[in-house]
C-alpha positions in Angstrom: 113.6 72.6 88.0 115.7 74.4 90.6 119.4 74.2 89.4 122.4 74.5 91.6 125.3 77.0 90.9 127.2 74.6 88.7 124.1 73.8 86.7 123.3 77.5 86.3 126.8 78.2 84.9 126.5 75.2 82.5 123.1 76.4 81.3 124.4 79.9 80.7 126.9 78.4 78.3 124.5 75.9 76.7 120.9 75.4 77.7 119.5 71.9 77.6 117.3 71.8 74.5 114.6 70.1 76.5 114.0 73.3 78.5 111.0 75.2 77.3 110.9 78.0 79.9 113.7 79.8 81.7 112.2 81.7 84.7 114.6 84.3 86.2 113.6 86.2 89.3 114.9 87.9 92.4 115.9 91.2 94.0 119.2 91.6 92.0 117.5 93.3 89.0 120.7 93.8 87.0 121.6 90.1 87.3 118.1 89.1 86.3 118.4 91.3 83.1 121.9 90.0 82.3 120.9 86.3 82.6 117.8 86.9 80.5 119.9 88.4 77.8 122.4 85.6 77.8 119.7 82.9 77.5 118.0 84.9 74.8 121.1 85.2 72.7 121.4 81.4 72.7 118.3 81.4 70.5 118.5 84.7 68.6 121.7 86.6 67.9 119.9 90.0 67.4 117.6 90.6 70.3 116.0 93.5 68.5 114.8 91.4 65.6 111.0 91.9 65.4 110.6 88.7 63.4 112.4 86.4 65.9 111.7 88.1 69.2 108.2 88.4 70.8 107.8 90.6 73.9 104.9 90.1 76.3 104.2 91.5 79.7 102.9 89.8 82.8 99.4 91.2 82.3 99.0 89.8 78.8 100.0 86.4 80.0 97.6 86.5 82.9 94.8 87.6 80.7 95.2 84.9 78.1 96.0 81.4 79.3 96.9 80.2 75.8 99.2 83.0 74.6 102.5 81.5 75.7 101.8 78.0 74.3 100.6 79.5 71.0 103.6 81.8 70.6 106.0 78.9 71.6 104.4 76.7 68.9 104.6 79.4 66.2 107.7 78.9 64.1 109.3 81.7 62.0 108.9 81.6 58.2 112.6 81.1 57.5 113.1 78.3 60.0 115.0 78.2 63.3 113.5 79.2 66.6 111.9 82.3 68.1 112.5 83.9 71.5 109.5 84.7 73.6 110.3 87.2 76.3 107.9 87.8 79.3 108.6 90.6 81.7 106.8 91.0 85.1 105.5 87.4 85.3 103.3 87.0 88.4 101.1 84.3 89.9 98.4 85.5 87.6 100.2 83.9 84.7 100.3 80.4 86.3 97.7 78.8 84.0 99.5 80.2 80.9 102.8 78.7 82.2 101.2 75.4 82.9 99.7 75.3 79.4 103.1 76.1 77.9 105.0 73.4 79.9 102.3 70.8 79.2 102.1 71.6 75.4 103.5 69.0 72.9 104.0 71.5 70.2 106.1 74.2 71.9 109.4 74.7 70.0 110.4 78.2 70.8 112.2 79.2 74.0 110.3 81.4 76.6 112.5 83.5 78.9 110.4 85.1 81.7 111.5 87.5 84.4 109.9 88.4 87.7 110.8 90.6 90.6 111.5 89.2 94.1 109.2 86.2 94.6 108.6 84.6 98.0 109.0 80.8 98.3 105.2 80.6 98.6 104.7 82.1 95.1 102.7 79.7 93.0 104.6 80.6 89.8 107.9 80.1 91.5 106.8 76.7 92.9 105.6 75.6 89.5 108.7 76.5 87.6 111.0 75.1 90.3 109.2 71.8 90.2 108.7 71.2 86.4 111.4 69.3 84.5 110.9 71.4 81.4 111.5 74.7 83.2 114.6 76.2 84.7 113.9 78.5 87.7 116.9 80.7 88.6 116.8 83.0 91.6 119.1 86.1 91.5 119.8 87.4 95.0 121.7 90.5 95.9 124.4 88.6 97.8 125.6 87.2 94.5 127.2 90.6 94.0 129.8 89.6 96.5 131.3 87.4 93.8 131.8 90.5 91.5 135.3 91.1 92.6 136.3 87.5 91.8 134.7 87.8 88.4 136.5 91.1 87.7 139.8 89.7 88.8 139.4 86.7 86.4 138.4 88.9 83.5 141.3 91.2 84.1 143.8 88.3 84.2 142.4 87.0 81.0 143.3 90.3 79.4 146.8 90.3 80.8 146.0 93.0 83.4 147.3 93.1 86.9 144.9 95.0 89.2 145.3 95.4 93.0 142.3 95.3 95.3 141.8 99.0 95.3 141.6 99.0 91.5 139.1 96.1 91.5 137.0 97.8 94.2 137.0 101.0 92.1 135.9 99.1 89.0 133.2 97.2 90.8 131.7 100.4 92.2 131.8 102.0 88.8 130.1 99.2 86.8 128.0 97.6 89.5 126.7 94.1 88.6 126.6 94.8 84.9 129.1 92.3 83.6 129.0 93.5 80.0 129.9 97.0 81.1 132.7 95.6 83.2 134.1 93.7 80.2 134.0 96.8 78.1 135.8 98.8 80.7 138.5 96.1 81.0 138.9 96.0 77.2 139.5 99.8 77.3 142.1 99.4 80.0 143.9 96.6 78.2 144.0 98.8 75.0 145.2 101.8 77.0 147.9 100.1 79.1 148.9 97.4 76.6 148.7 94.9 79.5 150.5 94.7 82.8 149.8 96.6 86.0 146.8 99.0 86.1 147.0 102.1 88.2 144.2 104.3 89.5 145.5 107.0 87.2 145.0 104.6 84.2 141.4 104.0 85.3 140.7 107.7 85.6 142.2 108.2 82.2 139.9 105.8 80.4 136.8 105.6 82.6 134.0 108.2 82.8 133.4 109.0 86.5 135.3 106.0 87.8 135.1 106.0 91.6 131.8 107.9 91.6 128.9 106.0 90.1 125.7 107.6 88.9 124.1 106.3 92.1 126.8 107.9 94.2 126.1 111.3 92.6 122.4 110.9 93.3 122.9 109.7 96.8 125.3 112.5 97.7 123.0 115.1 96.2 119.9 113.8 98.1 121.6 113.1 101.5 123.9 116.1 101.1 120.8 118.4 101.0 121.3 119.7 97.5 117.8 119.6 95.8 119.0 121.3 92.6 121.7 118.7 92.0 119.3 115.9 93.1 116.8 117.0 90.5 119.5 117.0 87.8 120.7 113.5 88.8 117.1 112.2 88.9 116.4 113.6 85.4 119.7 112.2 84.0 119.1 108.7 85.4 115.5 108.7 84.2 116.8 109.5 80.7 119.2 106.5 81.0 116.2 104.3 81.8 116.9 103.7 85.5 113.8 102.5 87.3 112.6 104.7 90.1 112.6 101.8 92.5 116.3 101.2 91.8 117.0 104.8 92.9 115.1 104.3 96.1 117.0 101.2 97.0 120.4 102.8 96.2 119.6 105.7 98.6 118.1 103.3 101.2 121.4 101.3 101.2 123.3 104.5 102.1 120.7 105.3 104.8 121.2 102.0 106.4 125.0 102.6 106.4 124.5 105.9 108.0 122.2 104.5 110.7 124.9 101.9 111.5 127.4 104.7 111.9 125.2 106.8 114.1 124.4 103.8 116.3 128.0 103.0 116.7 128.7 106.6 117.6 126.0 106.5 120.2 127.8 103.6 121.7 131.0 105.7 122.0 132.8 105.0 118.8 134.4 107.9 116.9 133.0 108.8 113.5 136.1 107.5 111.7 136.1 104.2 113.6 132.4 103.7 112.9 132.9 104.3 109.2 135.9 102.0 109.1 133.9 99.2 110.7 131.3 99.1 107.9 131.1 96.0 105.8 131.6 95.9 102.9 134.1 98.7 103.5 133.4 102.1 102.1 135.5 103.1 99.1 138.0 105.7 100.1 136.7 108.4 97.8 133.3 108.1 99.4 134.4 108.3 103.0 134.3 112.1 103.2 130.9 112.3 101.7 129.6 109.6 104.1 131.1 111.3 107.1 129.5 114.7 106.2 126.1 112.9 105.8 126.5 111.2 109.2 127.0 114.6 110.8 124.0 116.0 108.9 121.5 113.2 109.6 120.6 112.1 113.2 119.5 108.5 113.9 115.9 109.6 114.3 115.9 111.5 111.0 117.5 108.5 109.3 114.8 106.1 110.6 112.2 108.6 109.3 113.9 108.7 105.9 114.0 104.9 105.7 110.3 104.7 106.6 109.5 107.2 103.9 111.4 105.3 101.2 110.0 101.9 102.3 106.5 103.4 102.1 107.3 104.8 98.6 108.4 101.4 97.4 105.2 99.8 98.7 103.2 102.4 96.8 105.2 101.8 93.6 104.5 98.1 93.7 100.8 98.8 93.8 100.7 101.8 91.5 102.0 100.5 88.1 103.0 103.4 85.8 103.1 106.0 88.5 106.1 104.3 90.1 108.9 106.6 88.8 106.9 109.7 89.8 106.5 108.4 93.3 110.2 107.6 93.6 111.3 110.9 92.2 109.0 112.9 94.5 110.2 110.9 97.6 113.8 111.6 96.8 113.2 115.3 96.2 111.5 115.4 99.6 114.5 113.8 101.2 116.9 116.3 99.5 114.8 119.1 100.8 114.9 117.6 104.3 118.6 117.1 104.0 119.1 120.8 103.3 117.9 121.4 106.8 120.5 120.2 109.3 
């Protein structure tokens, strides 16, 4: 079934026991991961428990039509329920999903994740239509609600944060709610409650105001290949997918293209940056202005085409994805070093 916002929130607190499959998909990868974790923990407290958690990939499901139904019917020796996690579910796994949903013996919960699926996707249509499945789309625009979420969480801890502080926190943690809660817990402990200043945030937060993506973006588009390589290596060690790095840099390229277009229409650089929505965080304005001077509109379009081509290659390459992303970003950093 395709739930509405209120139904999603209710399910995140307590999933209907009649649901056999939770299918989470969409372009907001962080939100997809978080919701998969939340649903998983409703069944298994320790998501690393090898006796209670079974991990499958989309290819395994596509190759064996019965694997999901079999795993969902296999109960643990000590009782309770198991969690079956599927990553990278595609239309190739449609028969396996249908077998699972039509099975009379499935007792374990299956939580499956996919990337961005079009409305014509067979697997998406199947999970949205079946009453035993919950199909949840996670779109990037849901990140707009992050400020409201952070404000509510801050207030629950007795913290008073103005909009600048909320913006700084949202940029530092991105859509990762658990990281946000952890940072707010640290702020509550440090301040003892009450008003939170930017100085408080800088005292307890590592690199507040400049996220890992910002460092990468500024190295690549600032024309610093050495620093770009260092940031790429660091983020690879932290498990960041190459495609996520491409999209982070692409977002900045689109911003810069907006600025250059506005400047071509007669606006000043400062006015063009000030008109960007969502607004640019104040600590990033100087870097963005320098990049707008460095990159012409023509070069920005060329860079965007390069990253879009790299993303298409990644989607068809499998394991070579991160290599393609890293090579593309290093090529941009080299290009950026030439004004």
